[in-house]
C-alpha positions in Angstrom: -13.4 170.4 -55.6 -16.6 167.8 -55.2 -17.2 166.8 -51.7 -16.7 163.1 -50.9 -17.9 160.7 -48.5 -15.2 159.0 -46.5 -14.9 156.9 -43.3 -14.0 159.1 -40.5 -10.5 158.6 -38.7 -11.0 160.7 -35.9 -14.8 160.2 -35.0 -15.6 156.5 -35.0 -17.0 154.0 -32.6 -17.1 150.9 -34.8 -15.9 151.6 -38.5 -16.3 155.3 -38.9 -19.4 155.1 -40.9 -21.6 157.3 -38.9 -18.7 159.8 -38.2 -18.0 160.0 -41.8 -21.7 160.9 -42.7 -21.9 163.4 -40.0 -18.9 165.0 -41.5 -20.2 164.8 -45.0 -23.8 166.1 -44.0 -22.6 168.5 -41.5 -24.4 167.0 -38.8 -23.5 165.7 -35.3 -22.1 161.9 -35.5 -24.4 161.3 -32.4 -27.4 162.2 -34.2 -26.4 160.1 -37.1 -25.8 157.0 -34.8 -29.3 157.6 -33.3 -30.8 157.5 -36.6 -28.9 154.4 -37.6 -29.9 152.5 -34.5 -33.7 153.6 -35.2 -33.2 152.4 -38.7 -32.0 149.1 -37.6 -34.9 148.5 -35.3 -37.7 149.7 -37.6 -36.4 147.8 -40.7 -36.0 144.4 -38.7 -32.3 144.5 -39.2 -31.9 145.7 -42.7 -30.1 148.8 -41.2 -27.6 146.6 -39.8 -26.8 145.0 -43.1 -26.8 148.4 -44.7 -24.1 149.4 -42.2 -22.1 146.4 -42.7 -22.3 147.2 -46.7 -21.1 150.7 -46.0 -18.1 149.6 -44.0 -16.9 147.8 -47.2 -17.9 150.1 -49.7 -17.2 153.8 -48.3 -13.3 154.4 -48.7 -11.1 155.6 -46.1 -9.7 159.0 -46.3 -6.4 159.4 -48.5 -3.3 160.2 -46.6 -2.3 163.8 -47.4 0.9 165.4 -46.8 0.0 168.9 -45.4 3.0 169.8 -43.5 
């Protein structure tokens, strides 16, 4: 089964983008958030636009009946 990138349901502050990326890459979500903020400042706001695009492009985790 291939690994897929999803928005995080449990580790989210705004939309779950950084939490989902942290789960996907196996990193702490706080580190991903810090990198995102740094990129937003270093790219003069392009990182904010990329984050907003990711909010709409990355799908939510599908509901699974594991009971």
